[in-house]
C-alpha positions in Angstrom: 100.8 102.4 86.1 97.8 100.5 84.6 99.2 97.2 85.7 99.7 98.5 89.2 96.1 99.8 89.3 94.8 96.5 88.0 96.7 94.5 90.6 95.5 96.7 93.4 91.9 96.5 92.3 92.1 92.7 92.0 93.2 92.6 95.6 90.0 94.3 96.6 87.9 91.8 94.5 87.4 94.3 91.7 88.6 94.1 88.1 89.5 97.1 86.0 88.2 95.2 83.1 84.7 95.3 84.6 84.7 99.1 84.5 83.3 101.0 81.5 86.2 102.2 79.2 85.6 105.8 79.9 85.7 105.2 83.7 88.9 103.2 83.4 90.5 106.1 81.5 89.3 108.6 84.0 90.6 106.5 86.9 94.0 106.1 85.3 94.2 109.9 84.6 93.2 110.7 88.2 95.9 108.4 89.5 98.5 110.1 87.3 97.4 113.6 88.5 97.5 112.5 92.1 101.0 111.1 91.7 102.2 114.3 89.9 100.7 116.5 92.6 102.4 114.6 95.4 105.8 114.3 93.6 105.7 118.1 93.1 105.2 118.4 96.9 101.8 120.0 96.6 98.7 119.0 98.6 95.7 117.1 97.4 92.3 118.7 97.9 89.4 116.3 98.2 86.0 117.8 97.5 82.7 116.3 98.4 79.2 117.6 98.7 76.3 115.7 100.1 76.8 112.0 99.8 80.2 112.7 98.2 81.4 114.0 101.6 81.8 110.4 102.9 83.9 109.3 100.0 86.1 112.4 100.2 86.5 112.0 103.9 87.5 108.3 103.5 90.0 109.3 100.7 91.7 111.9 102.9 91.8 109.6 105.9 93.6 107.0 103.7 96.1 109.6 102.5 96.9 110.7 106.1 96.4 107.5 108.1 96.9 104.6 105.6 96.0 101.3 107.2 97.6 99.4 104.3 101.1 101.0 104.1 103.7 102.1 106.6 104.5 105.5 105.3 104.4 109.2 106.4 101.1 111.0 106.0 100.5 112.6 102.6 99.5 116.3 102.4 95.8 116.8 101.8 92.8 118.9 102.7 89.2 117.9 103.0 86.8 120.5 101.6 83.3 119.2 101.9 80.1 119.1 103.9 76.6 120.5 103.9 77.3 123.8 102.2 76.5 125.5 98.9 78.8 125.1 95.9 79.5 128.8 96.1 80.8 128.6 99.7 82.8 125.5 98.8 84.4 127.4 95.9 85.3 130.2 98.3 86.8 127.8 100.8 88.9 126.1 98.1 90.2 129.5 96.8 91.6 130.2 100.3 93.1 126.8 100.8 94.5 126.0 97.4 97.9 127.1 96.0 99.0 126.8 92.4 99.7 123.1 91.6 97.5 121.7 94.4 
């Protein structure tokens, strides 16, 4: 998994070795969780508030409409925007199922 992540980052001009150790570990763990969620046929919920909305929107777009791979769309939901954390929590509670 780490080798795959390193090679993909290198293709984009980034190096996993340039990341702080704690960020590298978090990135690898997030990738594992993403894979486990999709293999369990659950949906990914991307959350973004404020500036994080743009990143979450891009992530969901890549899962649904990947420009890099010819594959079926992956199940995901975008929960973000200009709202309060309380409203976002309520939105997620309606959308999420156990394992998502």
